C-alpha positions as CSV (number, residue, x, y, z in Angstrom):
1,M,145.8,104.5,106.7
2,A,147.7,105.2,103.4
3,M,151.2,103.7,103.3
4,D,153.8,105.0,100.8
5,A,156.7,103.1,99.3
6,P,160.0,104.7,98.3
7,Q,159.5,106.5,95.0
8,E,162.5,104.8,93.3
9,T,160.9,101.3,93.8
10,V,157.5,102.1,92.2
11,G,157.5,100.8,88.6
12,A,161.2,101.3,88.3
13,I,161.8,98.3,86.0
14,Y,158.4,97.5,84.4
15,P,155.3,99.7,84.0
16,A,153.3,97.8,86.5
17,I,152.9,97.8,90.3
18,E,151.3,95.4,92.8
19,V,148.8,96.7,95.3
20,G,146.4,95.5,98.0
21,V,142.9,96.6,98.4
22,I,141.6,97.3,102.0
23,M,137.9,97.1,102.5
24,R,136.2,98.3,105.7
25,R,133.1,96.9,107.3
26,E,131.3,99.5,109.4
27,P,128.0,99.7,111.2
28,V,125.1,101.6,109.5
29,I,123.9,104.5,111.5
30,G,120.4,106.0,111.2
31,P,117.1,104.9,109.7
32,M,118.8,102.6,107.2
33,S,120.1,100.4,110.0
34,R,116.6,99.0,110.2
35,W,117.2,97.1,107.0
36,Q,121.0,96.8,107.0
37,S,123.2,96.6,110.1
38,T,126.6,96.9,108.4
39,R,128.0,98.1,105.1
40,W,131.3,97.7,103.2
41,V,133.3,100.6,101.9
42,L,136.7,101.0,100.1
43,A,139.2,102.0,102.8
44,D,142.5,102.2,100.9
45,V,144.7,100.9,98.2
46,V,148.3,100.2,99.3
47,L,151.5,99.2,97.6
48,H,152.8,95.7,98.3
49,E,156.1,97.1,99.2
50,A,154.4,98.9,102.1
51,L,152.6,95.8,103.4
52,P,154.1,93.8,106.2
53,A,155.5,90.5,105.0
54,L,153.4,88.7,107.7
55,S,150.2,90.1,106.1
56,L,151.2,88.8,102.6
57,A,152.1,85.4,104.0
58,G,148.9,85.2,105.9
59,A,146.9,86.0,102.8
60,A,148.7,83.3,100.8
61,E,147.9,80.7,103.5
62,A,144.2,81.8,103.9
63,G,143.6,82.0,100.1
64,G,141.4,85.1,100.6
65,P,141.1,88.4,102.5
66,I,142.8,88.6,105.9
67,P,141.8,90.8,108.8
68,I,144.1,93.7,109.7
69,E,144.3,96.0,112.7
70,P,141.8,98.8,112.5
71,E,142.8,102.4,112.4
72,A,143.6,104.1,115.7
73,G,140.4,105.4,117.2
74,A,138.1,103.3,115.0
75,S,134.9,101.8,116.5
76,P,135.2,98.3,117.8
77,A,132.3,97.4,115.4
78,T,134.5,98.4,112.5
79,S,136.9,95.9,110.8
80,H,139.4,96.1,108.0
81,W,140.2,93.3,105.5
82,L,143.1,93.1,103.1
83,Y,142.8,91.7,99.6
84,P,146.4,91.5,98.2
85,G,147.6,90.5,94.7
86,F,146.2,93.2,92.3
87,E,148.4,94.4,89.5
88,V,148.1,97.9,88.0
89,T,149.6,98.1,84.6
90,L,150.1,101.2,82.5
91,H,149.4,101.0,78.7
92,R,150.6,103.4,76.1
93,D,147.2,103.5,74.3
94,D,145.6,104.7,77.6
95,A,148.0,107.5,78.3
96,E,145.2,110.0,78.0
97,G,143.3,108.2,80.8
98,Y,146.3,108.6,83.1
99,Y,146.7,112.3,82.1
100,L,143.1,113.0,83.0
101,N,143.6,111.3,86.4
102,L,146.8,113.4,87.0
103,T,145.2,116.7,86.1
104,A,142.2,116.1,88.5
105,P,142.2,117.9,91.9
106,Q,143.2,114.6,93.6
107,P,144.8,111.8,91.5
108,C,143.4,108.4,92.7
109,F,143.0,104.7,92.4
110,W,139.7,103.3,91.2
111,V,138.4,99.9,92.4
112,L,135.7,97.9,90.8
113,W,134.1,95.6,93.4
114,R,130.9,93.6,93.9
115,L,128.9,92.3,96.8
116,D,126.6,89.3,96.8
117,H,123.6,90.7,98.6
118,E,121.9,87.3,98.7
119,Q,124.3,86.3,101.5
120,G,123.0,89.1,103.7
121,D,125.2,90.7,106.4
122,D,127.7,87.8,106.2
123,A,128.6,88.6,102.6
124,F,132.2,89.6,101.9
125,P,133.0,92.1,99.1
126,Q,134.9,91.0,96.0
127,P,137.3,93.6,94.6
128,L,137.9,92.7,90.9
129,I,140.1,95.3,89.3
130,V,142.2,98.3,90.3
131,T,143.1,101.0,87.8
132,V,144.5,104.5,87.6
133,S,142.8,105.1,84.2
134,Y,140.1,107.7,84.1
135,H,138.7,106.0,81.0
136,D,138.6,102.6,82.7
137,A,136.6,104.0,85.6
138,G,134.2,105.8,83.2
139,R,133.5,102.6,81.2
140,W,132.8,100.7,84.4
141,L,130.4,103.3,85.7
142,D,128.6,103.4,82.4
143,A,128.1,99.7,82.8
144,Q,126.4,100.3,86.2
145,E,129.3,98.7,88.1
146,R,130.2,99.6,91.7
147,V,133.3,101.8,91.5
148,D,134.9,103.6,94.4
149,Q,138.1,105.7,94.6
150,V,140.8,106.6,97.1
151,P,143.7,109.1,96.8
152,A,146.9,107.7,95.2
153,P,150.1,108.2,97.2
154,P,152.8,110.6,95.9
155,S,155.0,107.8,94.7
156,V,152.3,106.4,92.5
157,I,151.4,109.9,91.2
158,D,155.1,110.4,90.3
159,W,155.2,107.0,88.6
160,M,152.1,107.9,86.5
161,A,153.5,111.3,85.6
162,R,156.8,109.9,84.3
163,F,155.0,107.4,82.1
164,T,152.5,110.0,80.9
165,Q,155.1,112.5,80.0
166,Q,156.9,109.9,77.9
167,H,153.8,108.5,76.1
168,Y,151.0,111.0,76.1
169,Q,150.6,113.1,72.9
170,P,147.6,115.4,73.0
171,E,145.5,115.5,69.8
172,P,145.9,118.8,67.9
173,K,143.1,121.1,68.6
174,R,140.8,121.7,65.6
175,R,140.7,125.3,64.5
176,K,137.3,126.8,65.3
177,R,135.4,128.1,62.3
178,P,135.2,131.9,62.5
179,A,131.7,133.1,63.4
180,S,131.6,135.2,60.2
181,F,131.7,131.9,58.1
182,Q,128.9,130.2,60.1
183,P,125.4,130.2,58.6
184,L,122.9,132.4,60.2
185,T,119.7,130.9,61.4
186,D,116.6,132.2,63.2
187,R,115.4,131.0,66.6
188,F,113.7,128.0,64.8
189,G,116.9,126.9,63.1
190,N,115.8,128.1,59.6
191,P,118.4,129.9,57.4
192,V,118.2,133.7,57.4
193,C,118.7,135.7,54.2
194,I,120.2,139.2,54.7
195,T,120.1,141.8,52.0
196,T,121.6,145.3,51.8
197,D,119.0,146.6,49.4
198,K,116.7,149.3,50.8
199,A,113.0,148.7,50.9
200,R,111.3,150.5,48.0
201,G,108.0,152.3,48.3
202,G,105.0,151.1,46.3
203,A,103.8,152.7,43.1
204,G,101.3,155.4,43.1
205,H,103.2,157.8,45.4
206,G,103.1,161.1,43.6
């Protein structure tokens, strides 16, 4: 259910965009359903320009997530909820993080979100941060946070690419030391001494 905005409107004036996070609640199928009847998953991240004005107005009035129509063909037990109002800002000192995202097979958005399991099946997810930085996502995962990803639309990929081309400067590669200058060691890591002298026979050979 990805929605694209015209490319010229994405970050055209300031290196930031506003997006909405769409979470999906769906039934759990299989043995796990004995302990959990439903689960939440990240469904999409959409640009505010692509959202109907009615949805944004409804979110402002409700002060929280608002239900939206499910995808065509979705199960009646599945529901989608929109969380608008997230800002994605590009920073010059994180240009490498955007470059790593762009050079991945599928550039994407990452969303850090949490769920209060003590509330049981009635708990709603809480998306906290949206990023396009590979480094941000890596730090969150290292901190044992819940991080999911969805593909970024072409307009956002183009926006990242233009910013990265302007600000990313790869660090110069260090010259690898030639193998002939590297110390030789045996299989136990001990230094090996090599001599060109021929072994001499012992005394007493007549």
